[in-house]
C-alpha positions as CSV (number, residue, x, y, z in Angstrom):
1,X,-12.6,15.1,3.6
2,X,-11.1,17.5,1.1
3,X,-10.2,16.4,-2.5
4,X,-6.5,17.3,-3.0
5,X,-5.9,20.3,-5.3
6,X,-2.7,19.5,-7.2
7,X,-0.5,22.6,-7.8
8,X,2.9,21.4,-9.0
9,X,4.4,24.9,-8.7
10,X,3.7,24.8,-4.9
11,X,5.0,21.3,-4.3
12,X,8.2,22.4,-2.6
13,X,6.2,24.6,-0.3
14,X,3.8,21.9,0.7
15,X,6.6,19.4,1.2
16,X,8.4,21.9,3.4
17,X,5.2,22.2,5.5
18,X,5.1,18.4,6.0
19,X,8.7,18.4,7.0
20,X,8.1,21.0,9.6
21,X,5.0,19.1,10.9
22,X,6.9,15.9,11.2
23,X,9.9,17.6,12.9
24,X,7.6,19.2,15.3
25,X,5.7,16.0,16.1
26,X,8.9,14.2,16.9
27,X,10.7,17.1,18.7
28,X,10.6,15.2,22.0
29,X,12.7,12.5,20.6
30,X,16.4,12.4,19.9
31,X,16.3,11.9,16.1
32,X,19.0,12.3,13.3
33,X,18.4,14.8,10.6
34,X,15.0,13.9,8.8
35,X,15.6,12.4,5.4
36,X,12.9,13.7,3.0
37,X,12.0,11.9,-0.2
38,X,9.7,13.8,-2.6
39,X,7.1,12.3,-4.9
40,X,6.3,13.4,-8.4
41,X,4.0,16.4,-7.6
42,X,1.1,15.1,-9.9
43,X,-0.1,11.8,-11.5
44,X,1.4,9.7,-8.6
45,X,-1.5,7.4,-7.6
46,X,-1.7,4.2,-9.5
47,X,-5.1,3.2,-8.1
48,X,-8.3,5.2,-7.2
49,X,-12.0,4.9,-7.3
50,X,-14.8,7.2,-8.4
51,X,-18.6,7.3,-7.9
52,X,-20.5,7.5,-11.1
53,X,-23.1,10.3,-10.9
54,X,-26.1,10.1,-13.3
55,X,-27.9,13.3,-14.2
56,X,-30.7,12.9,-16.8
57,X,-28.8,11.6,-20.0
58,X,-25.4,12.6,-18.6
59,X,-23.1,10.8,-16.3
60,X,-19.6,11.7,-14.8
61,X,-17.0,10.7,-12.3
62,X,-17.7,12.2,-8.9
63,X,-16.2,12.4,-5.4
64,X,-17.7,13.9,-2.3
65,X,-16.2,16.6,-0.1
66,X,-17.4,16.4,3.4
67,X,-18.1,19.4,5.5
68,X,-15.7,19.0,8.6
69,X,-18.1,21.0,10.8
70,X,-21.1,18.8,9.8
71,X,-20.0,15.4,8.4
72,X,-23.6,14.8,7.2
73,X,-23.2,17.6,4.6
74,X,-21.5,16.2,1.4
75,X,-20.8,18.2,-1.8
76,X,-20.7,16.4,-5.0
77,X,-17.5,17.2,-7.1
78,X,-17.5,16.4,-10.8
79,X,-14.1,15.2,-11.9
80,X,-13.3,15.0,-15.6
81,X,-9.7,14.7,-15.0
82,X,-7.9,13.9,-11.7
83,X,-4.2,14.9,-11.7
84,X,-3.7,13.0,-8.3
85,X,-4.2,9.7,-10.4
86,X,-1.7,8.2,-12.8
87,X,-1.5,9.5,-16.4
88,X,-3.0,6.2,-17.5
89,X,-6.0,6.6,-15.4
90,X,-6.5,10.1,-16.7
91,X,-6.2,9.0,-20.2
92,X,-8.8,6.3,-19.6
93,X,-11.3,8.5,-17.8
94,X,-12.8,10.3,-20.8
95,X,-12.6,7.2,-23.1
96,X,-14.5,5.1,-20.5
97,X,-17.1,7.8,-20.0
98,X,-17.7,8.0,-23.7
99,X,-18.3,4.3,-23.9
100,X,-20.8,4.4,-20.9
101,X,-22.7,7.3,-22.6
102,X,-22.8,5.3,-25.8
103,X,-24.1,2.0,-24.3
104,X,-27.2,1.6,-22.1
105,X,-25.8,-1.8,-21.2
106,X,-22.6,-0.5,-19.8
107,X,-24.1,2.6,-18.2
108,X,-27.4,1.3,-16.7
109,X,-27.2,1.5,-12.9
110,X,-23.5,1.8,-13.1
111,X,-22.5,2.9,-9.5
112,X,-18.7,3.1,-9.1
113,X,-15.5,2.7,-11.2
114,X,-12.2,1.5,-9.7
115,X,-8.9,1.8,-11.4
116,X,-5.7,-0.2,-10.8
117,X,-2.8,0.8,-13.0
118,X,0.9,0.1,-13.0
119,X,4.2,1.7,-13.9
120,X,4.6,-1.0,-16.5
121,X,1.5,0.0,-18.4
122,X,-1.3,-2.4,-17.3
123,X,-4.7,-1.3,-16.3
124,X,-7.5,-3.2,-14.5
125,X,-10.9,-1.4,-14.3
126,X,-13.8,-2.6,-12.0
127,X,-17.2,-1.5,-12.8
128,X,-19.6,-1.8,-9.9
129,X,-23.4,-2.0,-10.6
130,X,-26.7,-2.0,-8.7
131,X,-28.2,-4.7,-10.9
132,X,-27.4,-8.3,-12.1
133,X,-24.9,-8.6,-15.0
134,X,-25.6,-10.9,-17.9
135,X,-24.4,-12.0,-21.3
136,X,-25.2,-8.8,-23.0
137,X,-23.1,-6.8,-20.4
138,X,-20.2,-9.2,-20.8
139,X,-20.2,-9.0,-24.6
140,X,-20.1,-5.2,-24.5
141,X,-17.5,-5.2,-21.7
142,X,-15.1,-7.6,-23.6
143,X,-15.3,-5.4,-26.6
144,X,-14.4,-2.5,-24.5
145,X,-11.4,-4.3,-23.0
146,X,-10.2,-4.8,-26.6
147,X,-10.8,-1.3,-27.7
148,X,-9.0,0.3,-24.7
149,X,-6.4,-2.4,-24.1
150,X,-7.4,-2.9,-20.5
151,X,-8.8,-5.6,-18.3
152,X,-12.3,-5.4,-16.8
153,X,-14.1,-6.9,-13.8
154,X,-17.9,-6.5,-13.4
155,X,-19.3,-6.4,-9.9
156,X,-22.8,-6.4,-8.5
157,X,-24.4,-7.9,-5.4
158,X,-23.2,-11.5,-5.0
159,X,-21.6,-11.3,-8.5
160,X,-18.0,-10.9,-9.7
161,X,-17.3,-11.3,-13.4
162,X,-13.6,-11.5,-14.2
163,X,-13.2,-11.2,-18.0
164,X,-9.5,-11.6,-18.3
165,X,-7.8,-11.7,-14.9
166,X,-8.2,-10.2,-11.5
167,X,-4.8,-8.7,-11.1
168,X,-2.1,-6.6,-12.7
169,X,1.7,-7.2,-12.7
170,X,3.7,-4.3,-11.4
171,X,7.5,-3.9,-12.1
172,X,9.4,-1.7,-9.7
173,X,13.0,-0.8,-10.1
174,X,14.9,-0.9,-6.9
175,X,18.6,-0.3,-6.7
176,X,18.9,-1.2,-10.4
177,X,17.0,-4.5,-10.1
178,X,13.5,-5.1,-11.5
179,X,11.0,-6.6,-8.9
180,X,7.7,-8.1,-10.1
181,X,4.5,-7.9,-8.0
182,X,1.2,-9.5,-8.7
183,X,-1.4,-6.9,-7.4
184,X,-4.9,-8.2,-7.0
185,X,-8.0,-6.2,-7.4
186,X,-9.6,-5.0,-4.2
187,X,-6.6,-5.8,-2.0
188,X,-4.0,-3.4,-0.5
189,X,-1.1,-2.3,-2.5
190,X,1.1,0.8,-2.1
191,X,-0.8,3.5,-4.2
192,X,2.2,5.7,-5.1
193,X,4.6,3.3,-7.0
194,X,7.2,6.0,-7.4
195,X,7.5,6.4,-3.6
196,X,7.2,2.7,-3.0
197,X,10.4,2.2,-5.0
198,X,12.0,4.8,-2.8
199,X,10.9,3.2,0.4
200,X,12.1,-0.3,-0.7
201,X,15.5,1.2,-1.5
202,X,15.7,3.0,1.8
203,X,14.8,-0.2,3.7
204,X,17.4,-2.2,1.8
205,X,20.1,0.3,2.8
206,X,18.9,0.4,6.4
207,X,19.1,-3.4,6.6
208,X,22.4,-4.0,4.8
209,X,25.0,-6.4,6.0
210,X,22.8,-8.9,7.9
211,X,23.2,-11.9,5.5
212,X,24.0,-14.2,8.5
213,X,20.9,-13.2,10.5
214,X,17.2,-13.6,9.9
215,X,14.4,-11.0,9.4
216,X,10.8,-11.2,10.8
217,X,8.2,-9.1,9.1
218,X,4.8,-8.4,10.5
219,X,1.8,-7.1,8.2
220,X,3.8,-8.2,5.1
221,X,0.8,-7.7,2.6
222,X,1.7,-9.1,-0.8
223,X,5.4,-9.3,0.1
224,X,6.3,-5.8,-1.0
225,X,9.2,-5.5,1.5
226,X,9.7,-9.2,1.9
227,X,11.0,-9.6,-1.7
228,X,13.1,-6.5,-1.8
229,X,14.8,-7.4,1.5
230,X,15.2,-11.0,1.1
231,X,18.8,-11.0,-0.1
232,X,19.9,-8.8,2.8
233,X,19.3,-11.8,5.2
234,X,19.9,-15.4,5.6
235,X,16.1,-16.1,5.9
236,X,12.9,-14.2,6.1
237,X,9.6,-15.1,8.0
238,X,6.8,-12.8,7.1
239,X,3.3,-12.9,8.5
240,X,0.0,-11.6,7.2
241,X,-3.6,-12.2,8.2
242,X,-5.3,-11.6,4.8
243,X,-5.7,-14.9,2.7
244,X,-5.6,-12.9,-0.6
245,X,-2.4,-11.1,0.4
246,X,-0.8,-14.3,1.6
247,X,-1.6,-16.0,-1.7
248,X,-0.2,-13.0,-3.7
249,X,2.9,-12.9,-1.5
250,X,3.7,-16.5,-2.4
251,X,3.1,-16.0,-6.0
252,X,5.4,-13.0,-5.9
253,X,8.1,-14.9,-4.0
254,X,8.1,-17.5,-6.9
255,X,7.9,-14.7,-9.6
256,X,11.1,-13.1,-8.2
257,X,13.0,-16.4,-7.5
258,X,13.1,-15.7,-3.8
259,X,13.9,-19.0,-2.0
260,X,14.8,-18.0,1.4
261,X,11.5,-16.5,2.6
262,X,8.3,-17.9,4.1
263,X,4.9,-16.2,4.4
264,X,2.6,-17.6,7.2
265,X,-0.9,-16.6,7.5
266,X,-1.1,-15.3,11.0
267,X,-1.9,-12.1,12.9
268,X,0.8,-10.2,14.6
269,X,-0.9,-11.0,17.9
270,X,-0.9,-14.7,17.1
271,X,2.7,-14.6,16.1
272,X,3.7,-13.0,19.3
273,X,1.9,-16.0,21.2
274,X,3.7,-18.5,18.9
275,X,7.1,-17.0,19.8
276,X,6.4,-17.3,23.4
277,X,5.2,-21.0,23.1
278,X,1.7,-20.0,23.9
279,X,0.2,-20.9,20.6
280,X,0.6,-24.2,18.9
281,X,-0.9,-26.0,15.9
282,X,0.0,-26.8,12.3
283,X,0.7,-23.3,11.2
284,X,3.1,-22.8,14.1
285,X,4.9,-26.1,13.4
286,X,5.3,-25.3,9.8
287,X,7.1,-22.1,10.6
288,X,9.9,-23.9,12.5
289,X,10.5,-21.0,14.7
290,X,13.3,-22.6,16.6
291,X,15.4,-22.7,13.4
292,X,15.5,-18.9,13.0
293,X,18.0,-16.4,14.5
294,X,16.1,-13.1,14.2
295,X,18.1,-9.9,14.4
296,X,15.7,-7.6,12.7
297,X,11.8,-7.0,12.7
298,X,10.0,-4.9,10.1
299,X,6.6,-3.6,10.9
300,X,4.2,-1.7,8.5
301,X,1.1,-1.5,10.6
302,X,-2.3,0.1,9.7
303,X,-3.0,3.7,10.8
304,X,-3.9,2.6,14.4
305,X,-0.3,1.7,14.8
306,X,0.9,-1.1,17.3
307,X,-0.6,-1.9,20.6
308,X,1.4,-1.7,23.9
309,X,2.0,-5.5,23.8
310,X,3.2,-5.5,20.3
311,X,5.7,-2.7,20.9
312,X,7.2,-4.6,23.9
313,X,7.3,-7.7,21.5
314,X,9.3,-6.0,18.8
315,X,11.6,-4.3,21.4
316,X,13.1,-7.7,21.9
317,X,14.9,-7.5,18.5
318,X,18.2,-5.8,18.0
319,X,17.0,-3.8,15.0
320,X,13.6,-2.4,14.2
321,X,12.4,-1.1,10.9
322,X,9.1,0.8,11.4
323,X,7.1,2.0,8.4
324,X,4.2,4.2,9.5
325,X,1.3,5.9,7.7
326,X,0.3,7.8,10.8
327,X,2.8,10.2,12.6
328,X,0.5,10.4,15.7
329,X,0.4,6.6,16.4
330,X,4.1,6.3,15.4
331,X,5.0,8.9,18.1
332,X,2.9,7.0,20.7
333,X,4.8,3.7,19.8
334,X,8.1,5.5,19.8
335,X,7.6,6.5,23.4
336,X,7.8,2.8,24.2
337,X,10.4,1.6,21.6
338,X,13.0,4.5,22.6
339,X,13.1,3.1,26.1
340,X,15.2,0.2,24.7
341,X,16.3,1.5,21.2
342,X,18.0,4.5,19.6
343,X,16.6,6.1,16.5
344,X,19.3,5.7,13.9
345,X,17.5,6.9,10.8
346,X,14.2,8.8,10.3
347,X,12.6,9.4,6.9
348,X,9.6,11.2,5.4
349,X,8.2,9.7,2.3
350,X,5.7,12.0,0.6
351,X,3.3,9.2,-0.4
352,X,0.3,11.6,-0.8
353,X,1.2,15.1,-2.0
354,X,-1.1,17.9,-1.3
355,X,-2.8,16.0,1.6
356,X,-2.0,16.0,5.3
357,X,-0.9,12.3,5.1
358,X,2.7,11.6,6.0
359,X,4.5,8.3,5.5
360,X,7.5,7.8,7.7
361,X,10.3,5.3,8.0
362,X,12.3,4.8,11.3
363,X,15.3,2.6,11.8
364,X,15.9,1.7,15.5
365,X,18.9,-0.1,17.0
366,X,19.0,-1.6,20.6
367,X,20.9,0.5,23.1
368,X,24.4,-0.7,23.9
369,X,23.9,-3.5,21.3
370,X,27.1,-2.5,19.4
371,X,25.2,-2.4,16.2
């Protein structure tokens, strides 16, 4: 894996290359003009992690570059700054390193540092060790929290010390409205908050004028899209398998005053069975599936995309919003979905500048549906 080299002066060029790649990948489909949404060319990731490399009396942040021809070969790359990461992370990196160098208690057997920051100015730093953490570590870590204005979590084997809290509060501005999200340490959140705002606005526009119908959302995470789209629909039913994400999603619904959405802890596969009446139980009963009139489904699956059965399941909805982090699996899924649906809108969100990663958004409507 190559560490991104950020060259802001080349940003337009690299974005054009991604656009060309996406257009080529989907050339076999009938698509509208690709909508391209740029990222800030640097300082765009709100979270990242670094190994801590110790050399004699020194230590530094490190990442590893893997030889594509021989994955066993890894090269250590020292990083004093990392322009991929947020400006807040870059400001904290040298100050934290100085604190580690000045304190044996903070540096001893420190293995990894993880940063989670927000556009709203919060920072949560997780320090991971290969040794037990005691009262002396906690005292110095609390002093460091106060000095740097951050929150710290200490981790080691079978140990997790949360000094202040285990989450940050992100505030995103979407179509002139501020949305508030609890983002928990070590759980998934969209890393590029700038692009996340763009994606949420795009999804809102794509699903406008459905206030008398219902939305079902699969892989809802902490309610990222759920909250932004709730007022576009009569009701929203969102599903997610991670307990931590479901708990955060419910907190976020309350924090944003969303009263027409429900989050169920259930996998996409289980939900498909529940819709068919082939899965019963308390969680299915609590969802009250027979009270919904779903017109739209939103899916934001992992890189592996959807399996064939899930594609056929979502084909039953009049409108599909598909957010994809992998064009290859999206193209495979569209081979199935375009048998029943037209591609109405197609977007490229540059979530990760100066990498090969492409985030896409697709709006599909059922053929002959009149939508």
